[in-house]
C-alpha atoms as an extended CHARMM CRD file, in Angstrom:
* protein
*
       173  EXT
         1         1  MET       CA            -18.2600000000        5.1290000000       -2.6870000000  PROA      1               0.0000000000
         2         2  ALA       CA            -20.3320000000        3.0410000000       -0.2610000000  PROA      2               0.0000000000
         3         3  LYS       CA            -22.5200000000        1.7670000000       -3.1290000000  PROA      3               0.0000000000
         4         4  ALA       CA            -19.4000000000        0.8570000000       -5.1430000000  PROA      4               0.0000000000
         5         5  VAL       CA            -17.9590000000       -1.0240000000       -2.1690000000  PROA      5               0.0000000000
         6         6  ALA       CA            -21.2570000000       -2.8240000000       -1.5390000000  PROA      6               0.0000000000
         7         7  ALA       CA            -21.2900000000       -3.9730000000       -5.1640000000  PROA      7               0.0000000000
         8         8  ALA       CA            -17.5990000000       -4.9260000000       -5.2530000000  PROA      8               0.0000000000
         9         9  VAL       CA            -17.7360000000       -7.1410000000       -2.1490000000  PROA      9               0.0000000000
        10        10  LYS       CA            -20.3260000000       -9.3110000000       -3.9160000000  PROA      10              0.0000000000
        11        11  LEU       CA            -17.9600000000      -10.1110000000       -6.7710000000  PROA      11              0.0000000000
        12        12  PRO       CA            -16.0800000000      -13.4280000000       -6.6420000000  PROA      12              0.0000000000
        13        13  ARG       CA            -12.3550000000      -13.5670000000       -5.7750000000  PROA      13              0.0000000000
        14        14  ILE       CA            -12.0320000000       -9.9000000000       -4.7490000000  PROA      14              0.0000000000
        15        15  ARG       CA             -9.4890000000       -9.7760000000       -1.9240000000  PROA      15              0.0000000000
        16        16  LEU       CA             -8.5680000000       -6.0770000000       -1.7120000000  PROA      16              0.0000000000
        17        17  LEU       CA            -10.4310000000       -2.8470000000       -2.3820000000  PROA      17              0.0000000000
        18        18  THR       CA             -8.7400000000        0.5520000000       -2.3810000000  PROA      18              0.0000000000
        19        19  LEU       CA            -10.2990000000        3.9300000000       -1.7130000000  PROA      19              0.0000000000
        20        20  HSD       CA             -8.7700000000        7.3450000000       -1.1420000000  PROA      20              0.0000000000
        21        21  ALA       CA             -8.1740000000        8.0630000000        2.5360000000  PROA      21              0.0000000000
        22        22  SER       CA             -8.3140000000       11.7420000000        1.6400000000  PROA      22              0.0000000000
        23        23  SER       CA            -12.0480000000       11.2500000000        0.9860000000  PROA      23              0.0000000000
        24        24  GLY       CA            -12.4830000000       11.6870000000        4.7340000000  PROA      24              0.0000000000
        25        25  SER       CA            -13.6390000000        9.7710000000        7.7750000000  PROA      25              0.0000000000
        26        26  ALA       CA            -17.3500000000        9.7880000000        7.0050000000  PROA      26              0.0000000000
        27        27  VAL       CA            -16.8230000000        8.3490000000        3.5250000000  PROA      27              0.0000000000
        28        28  MET       CA            -14.4130000000        5.6800000000        4.7600000000  PROA      28              0.0000000000
        29        29  GLN       CA            -16.8190000000        4.7160000000        7.5970000000  PROA      29              0.0000000000
        30        30  ALA       CA            -19.6740000000        4.4200000000        5.1380000000  PROA      30              0.0000000000
        31        31  ALA       CA            -17.5320000000        2.2770000000        2.8380000000  PROA      31              0.0000000000
        32        32  ARG       CA            -16.5740000000        0.0390000000        5.7750000000  PROA      32              0.0000000000
        33        33  GLU       CA            -20.2340000000       -0.3760000000        6.7730000000  PROA      33              0.0000000000
        34        34  ALA       CA            -21.1550000000       -1.1430000000        3.1590000000  PROA      34              0.0000000000
        35        35  ALA       CA            -18.5330000000       -3.8870000000        3.0370000000  PROA      35              0.0000000000
        36        36  GLY       CA            -20.3950000000       -5.8340000000        5.7360000000  PROA      36              0.0000000000
        37        37  ASP       CA            -19.0470000000       -8.1070000000        8.3920000000  PROA      37              0.0000000000
        38        38  LYS       CA            -18.5830000000      -11.3820000000        6.5740000000  PROA      38              0.0000000000
        39        39  LYS       CA            -15.4040000000      -13.1130000000        7.6840000000  PROA      39              0.0000000000
        40        40  ASN       CA            -14.0290000000      -13.4200000000        4.1330000000  PROA      40              0.0000000000
        41        41  ARG       CA            -14.9580000000       -9.9560000000        2.8810000000  PROA      41              0.0000000000
        42        42  PRO       CA            -12.3240000000       -8.0910000000        0.9050000000  PROA      42              0.0000000000
        43        43  LYS       CA             -9.9210000000       -5.9520000000        2.9150000000  PROA      43              0.0000000000
        44        44  LEU       CA            -10.4520000000       -2.2040000000        2.5550000000  PROA      44              0.0000000000
        45        45  LEU       CA             -7.2870000000       -0.1820000000        2.0600000000  PROA      45              0.0000000000
        46        46  GLY       CA             -7.0540000000        3.5920000000        2.1190000000  PROA      46              0.0000000000
        47        47  VAL       CA             -4.6750000000        5.1790000000       -0.3540000000  PROA      47              0.0000000000
        48        48  THR       CA             -2.5130000000        7.6650000000        1.5410000000  PROA      48              0.0000000000
        49        49  VAL       CA             -0.1730000000        9.7050000000       -0.6850000000  PROA      49              0.0000000000
        50        50  LEU       CA              0.3500000000        8.5610000000       -4.2730000000  PROA      50              0.0000000000
        51        51  THR       CA              3.8600000000        7.2650000000       -4.9490000000  PROA      51              0.0000000000
        52        52  SER       CA              4.0570000000        9.5950000000       -7.9480000000  PROA      52              0.0000000000
        53        53  PHE       CA              3.8730000000       12.5890000000       -5.5760000000  PROA      53              0.0000000000
        54        54  ASP       CA              6.8710000000       14.4610000000       -4.2660000000  PROA      54              0.0000000000
        55        55  GLU       CA              6.7810000000       17.2540000000       -1.6470000000  PROA      55              0.0000000000
        56        56  THR       CA              6.1130000000       19.9130000000       -4.3230000000  PROA      56              0.0000000000
        57        57  THR       CA              3.0810000000       18.0450000000       -5.6510000000  PROA      57              0.0000000000
        58        58  LEU       CA              1.7990000000       17.4630000000       -2.1580000000  PROA      58              0.0000000000
        59        59  HSD       CA              1.8940000000       21.1940000000       -1.3980000000  PROA      59              0.0000000000
        60        60  GLU       CA              0.5420000000       22.0700000000       -4.8480000000  PROA      60              0.0000000000
        61        61  ILE       CA             -2.6910000000       20.2250000000       -4.0540000000  PROA      61              0.0000000000
        62        62  GLY       CA             -2.9630000000       21.9270000000       -0.6840000000  PROA      62              0.0000000000
        63        63  MET       CA             -1.7520000000       19.2600000000        1.6770000000  PROA      63              0.0000000000
        64        64  PRO       CA              0.5520000000       20.7920000000        4.3150000000  PROA      64              0.0000000000
        65        65  GLY       CA              3.4750000000       19.1200000000        6.0140000000  PROA      65              0.0000000000
        66        66  THR       CA              5.7740000000       16.3690000000        4.9140000000  PROA      66              0.0000000000
        67        67  ILE       CA              4.7130000000       13.3500000000        2.9010000000  PROA      67              0.0000000000
        68        68  GLU       CA              5.4090000000       11.0950000000        5.8660000000  PROA      68              0.0000000000
        69        69  ALA       CA              3.3300000000       13.2090000000        8.2330000000  PROA      69              0.0000000000
        70        70  ARG       CA              0.4160000000       13.2680000000        5.7400000000  PROA      70              0.0000000000
        71        71  ALA       CA              0.6300000000        9.5350000000        5.0770000000  PROA      71              0.0000000000
        72        72  VAL       CA              0.6740000000        8.7010000000        8.7890000000  PROA      72              0.0000000000
        73        73  ALA       CA             -2.2490000000       11.0400000000        9.5370000000  PROA      73              0.0000000000
        74        74  LEU       CA             -4.2800000000        9.5510000000        6.6700000000  PROA      74              0.0000000000
        75        75  ALA       CA             -3.4410000000        6.0140000000        7.8440000000  PROA      75              0.0000000000
        76        76  GLN       CA             -4.5190000000        6.8020000000       11.3820000000  PROA      76              0.0000000000
        77        77  MET       CA             -7.7690000000        8.2750000000       10.0670000000  PROA      77              0.0000000000
        78        78  ALA       CA             -8.3270000000        5.1730000000        7.9070000000  PROA      78              0.0000000000
        79        79  LYS       CA             -7.7530000000        2.9000000000       10.9050000000  PROA      79              0.0000000000
        80        80  LYS       CA            -10.1420000000        4.9200000000       13.0630000000  PROA      80              0.0000000000
        81        81  ALA       CA            -12.7620000000        4.6990000000       10.2940000000  PROA      81              0.0000000000
        82        82  GLY       CA            -12.4700000000        0.8910000000       10.3950000000  PROA      82              0.0000000000
        83        83  LEU       CA            -10.3890000000        0.2300000000        7.2960000000  PROA      83              0.0000000000
        84        84  ASP       CA             -8.1130000000       -2.7810000000        7.3040000000  PROA      84              0.0000000000
        85        85  GLY       CA             -5.0060000000       -0.9890000000        6.1030000000  PROA      85              0.0000000000
        86        86  VAL       CA             -3.4710000000        1.4220000000        3.6280000000  PROA      86              0.0000000000
        87        87  VAL       CA             -1.5490000000        1.8600000000        0.4320000000  PROA      87              0.0000000000
        88        88  CYS       CA              1.6600000000        3.8030000000        0.9860000000  PROA      88              0.0000000000
        89        89  SER       CA              5.1960000000        4.0190000000       -0.3380000000  PROA      89              0.0000000000
        90        90  THR       CA              8.1480000000        2.1800000000        1.1490000000  PROA      90              0.0000000000
        91        91  HSD       CA              9.3140000000        5.4650000000        2.6330000000  PROA      91              0.0000000000
        92        92  GLU       CA              6.3050000000        5.8520000000        4.9580000000  PROA      92              0.0000000000
        93        93  ALA       CA              5.5850000000        2.2410000000        5.7550000000  PROA      93              0.0000000000
        94        94  GLN       CA              7.6160000000        1.9210000000        8.9560000000  PROA      94              0.0000000000
        95        95  ALA       CA              6.1090000000        5.0560000000       10.4750000000  PROA      95              0.0000000000
        96        96  ILE       CA              2.6420000000        3.8560000000        9.5700000000  PROA      96              0.0000000000
        97        97  ARG       CA              3.3400000000        0.3990000000       11.0370000000  PROA      97              0.0000000000
        98        98  GLN       CA              4.5090000000        2.0360000000       14.2770000000  PROA      98              0.0000000000
        99        99  ALA       CA              1.4730000000        4.3370000000       14.3940000000  PROA      99              0.0000000000
       100       100  CYS       CA             -1.1800000000        1.7670000000       13.3980000000  PROA      100             0.0000000000
       101       101  GLY       CA              0.0890000000       -1.5870000000       14.6780000000  PROA      101             0.0000000000
       102       102  SER       CA              1.1690000000       -4.9370000000       13.3790000000  PROA      102             0.0000000000
       103       103  GLN       CA             -2.3140000000       -6.0950000000       12.2740000000  PROA      103             0.0000000000
       104       104  PHE       CA             -2.8690000000       -3.0410000000       10.0190000000  PROA      104             0.0000000000
       105       105  VAL       CA             -2.3430000000       -4.1160000000        6.3990000000  PROA      105             0.0000000000
       106       106  ILE       CA              0.2390000000       -2.2470000000        4.3200000000  PROA      106             0.0000000000
       107       107  LEU       CA              0.3130000000       -2.5120000000        0.5200000000  PROA      107             0.0000000000
       108       108  ILE       CA              3.3200000000       -0.8750000000       -1.1580000000  PROA      108             0.0000000000
       109       109  PRO       CA              3.2200000000        0.1170000000       -4.8260000000  PROA      109             0.0000000000
       110       110  GLY       CA              6.0720000000        1.6270000000       -6.7910000000  PROA      110             0.0000000000
       111       111  VAL       CA              8.2880000000       -1.3790000000       -6.1180000000  PROA      111             0.0000000000
       112       112  ARG       CA             11.2780000000       -1.5770000000       -8.4620000000  PROA      112             0.0000000000
       113       113  PRO       CA             14.3610000000       -3.7990000000       -8.6000000000  PROA      113             0.0000000000
       114       114  SER       CA             17.5280000000       -1.8370000000       -7.8480000000  PROA      114             0.0000000000
       115       115  HSD       CA             18.2940000000       -1.6350000000      -11.5550000000  PROA      115             0.0000000000
       116       116  GLY       CA             14.7230000000       -0.6570000000      -12.5160000000  PROA      116             0.0000000000
       117       117  ALA       CA             13.6330000000        2.6940000000      -13.8950000000  PROA      117             0.0000000000
       118       118  ALA       CA             11.5510000000        4.9510000000      -11.6780000000  PROA      118             0.0000000000
       119       119  ASN       CA              9.3140000000        5.9410000000      -14.6090000000  PROA      119             0.0000000000
       120       120  ASP       CA              6.6350000000        8.3060000000      -13.2910000000  PROA      120             0.0000000000
       121       121  GLN       CA              7.1260000000        7.3170000000       -9.6550000000  PROA      121             0.0000000000
       122       122  SER       CA              8.7770000000        9.7040000000       -7.2250000000  PROA      122             0.0000000000
       123       123  ARG       CA              9.0130000000        7.4900000000       -4.1360000000  PROA      123             0.0000000000
       124       124  ILE       CA             10.0630000000        3.9690000000       -5.0560000000  PROA      124             0.0000000000
       125       125  GLY       CA             11.7600000000        1.1410000000       -3.2010000000  PROA      125             0.0000000000
       126       126  THR       CA             13.2150000000       -2.2350000000       -3.9770000000  PROA      126             0.0000000000
       127       127  PRO       CA             11.3550000000       -5.4210000000       -3.0760000000  PROA      127             0.0000000000
       128       128  ALA       CA             13.8010000000       -5.9390000000       -0.2150000000  PROA      128             0.0000000000
       129       129  ASP       CA             13.2280000000       -2.3680000000        1.0160000000  PROA      129             0.0000000000
       130       130  ALA       CA              9.4640000000       -2.9270000000        0.9870000000  PROA      130             0.0000000000
       131       131  ILE       CA              9.7170000000       -6.1980000000        2.9340000000  PROA      131             0.0000000000
       132       132  ARG       CA             11.9950000000       -4.6250000000        5.5000000000  PROA      132             0.0000000000
       133       133  ALA       CA              9.6180000000       -1.6730000000        5.8330000000  PROA      133             0.0000000000
       134       134  GLY       CA              6.8270000000       -4.0660000000        6.8080000000  PROA      134             0.0000000000
       135       135  ALA       CA              4.8270000000       -4.5590000000        3.6090000000  PROA      135             0.0000000000
       136       136  ASP       CA              2.0910000000       -7.1980000000        3.5700000000  PROA      136             0.0000000000
       137       137  TYR       CA              1.5800000000       -6.7810000000       -0.1800000000  PROA      137             0.0000000000
       138       138  LEU       CA              3.7730000000       -5.4110000000       -2.9710000000  PROA      138             0.0000000000
       139       139  VAL       CA              2.7210000000       -3.9790000000       -6.3220000000  PROA      139             0.0000000000
       140       140  VAL       CA              5.2790000000       -4.5670000000       -9.0570000000  PROA      140             0.0000000000
       141       141  GLY       CA              4.0380000000       -3.6030000000      -12.4940000000  PROA      141             0.0000000000
       142       142  ARG       CA              6.2600000000       -2.3170000000      -15.2900000000  PROA      142             0.0000000000
       143       143  PRO       CA              9.4730000000       -3.9500000000      -14.0360000000  PROA      143             0.0000000000
       144       144  ILE       CA              7.7530000000       -7.1930000000      -14.9560000000  PROA      144             0.0000000000
       145       145  THR       CA              5.2990000000       -6.3250000000      -17.7330000000  PROA      145             0.0000000000
       146       146  ALA       CA              7.8210000000       -4.2180000000      -19.6650000000  PROA      146             0.0000000000
       147       147  ALA       CA             10.7430000000       -6.6080000000      -19.1470000000  PROA      147             0.0000000000
       148       148  PRO       CA             12.1720000000       -8.4290000000      -22.1660000000  PROA      148             0.0000000000
       149       149  ASP       CA             11.5260000000      -11.6800000000      -20.2720000000  PROA      149             0.0000000000
       150       150  PRO       CA              8.6360000000      -11.0240000000      -17.8390000000  PROA      150             0.0000000000
       151       151  ARG       CA              8.8170000000      -14.4990000000      -16.3360000000  PROA      151             0.0000000000
       152       152  ALA       CA             12.5190000000      -14.1230000000      -15.4860000000  PROA      152             0.0000000000
       153       153  ALA       CA             11.8770000000      -10.6450000000      -14.0710000000  PROA      153             0.0000000000
       154       154  ALA       CA              9.0530000000      -11.9360000000      -11.8740000000  PROA      154             0.0000000000
       155       155  LEU       CA             11.1670000000      -14.8780000000      -10.6540000000  PROA      155             0.0000000000
       156       156  ALA       CA             14.0870000000      -12.5730000000       -9.7840000000  PROA      156             0.0000000000
       157       157  ILE       CA             11.7850000000      -10.3160000000       -7.7710000000  PROA      157             0.0000000000
       158       158  ALA       CA             10.1760000000      -13.3120000000       -6.0220000000  PROA      158             0.0000000000
       159       159  GLU       CA             13.6360000000      -14.6220000000       -5.1230000000  PROA      159             0.0000000000
       160       160  GLU       CA             14.6480000000      -11.2450000000       -3.6800000000  PROA      160             0.0000000000
       161       161  ILE       CA             11.4400000000      -11.2010000000       -1.5930000000  PROA      161             0.0000000000
       162       162  ALA       CA             11.9910000000      -14.7510000000       -0.3850000000  PROA      162             0.0000000000
       163       163  SER       CA             15.6450000000      -14.1700000000        0.5610000000  PROA      163             0.0000000000
       164       164  THR       CA             14.7490000000      -10.9280000000        2.3820000000  PROA      164             0.0000000000
       165       165  SER       CA             11.8850000000      -12.5670000000        4.2450000000  PROA      165             0.0000000000
       166       166  LEU       CA             14.1550000000      -15.4430000000        5.2990000000  PROA      166             0.0000000000
       167       167  ARG       CA             16.8450000000      -13.0590000000        6.5230000000  PROA      167             0.0000000000
       168       168  SER       CA             14.1930000000      -11.0270000000        8.4380000000  PROA      168             0.0000000000
       169       169  ARG       CA             12.8350000000      -14.1730000000       10.1500000000  PROA      169             0.0000000000
       170       170  GLN       CA             16.3790000000      -15.2740000000       11.0530000000  PROA      170             0.0000000000
       171       171  ALA       CA             17.2050000000      -11.8680000000       12.4550000000  PROA      171             0.0000000000
       172       172  ALA       CA             14.0930000000      -11.9640000000       14.6390000000  PROA      172             0.0000000000
       173       173  VAL       CA             15.0860000000      -15.2920000000       16.2370000000  PROA      173             0.0000000000
């Protein structure tokens, strides 16, 4: 993994790199060291628990406890290893933010508009849910790419994000 990270950080326009937090502290530390210390290096994000997992799947692969407990523990391990943040579902983001701080990056996949299909995702959230949960980045795939009018779908999601962000800033004042 360290060699892959060292190669990836040399590529132009790479802003984020993901690796599995379940690979362990030593692997994440080696990946962090391989990324170097350049100011504009890509951010390294540890994947906590896949959004396609439910509690049954988590236990099936031998991970004890609740999804939230596993995601928070993996996030804390990623932070200790020097990663910049994590990938997690909307459902765990607030607990991770509380455990890891405001500067820790959170990327949330499995984002769906309220009328969107879950597809193969078990733990989804709307764009507004993700923003309220503290997301720095959202991943919205099929709700846009599979839409009859992808541009309109993307614009509607962007509008929901913007209106939620504005309401959040107003509430903070």
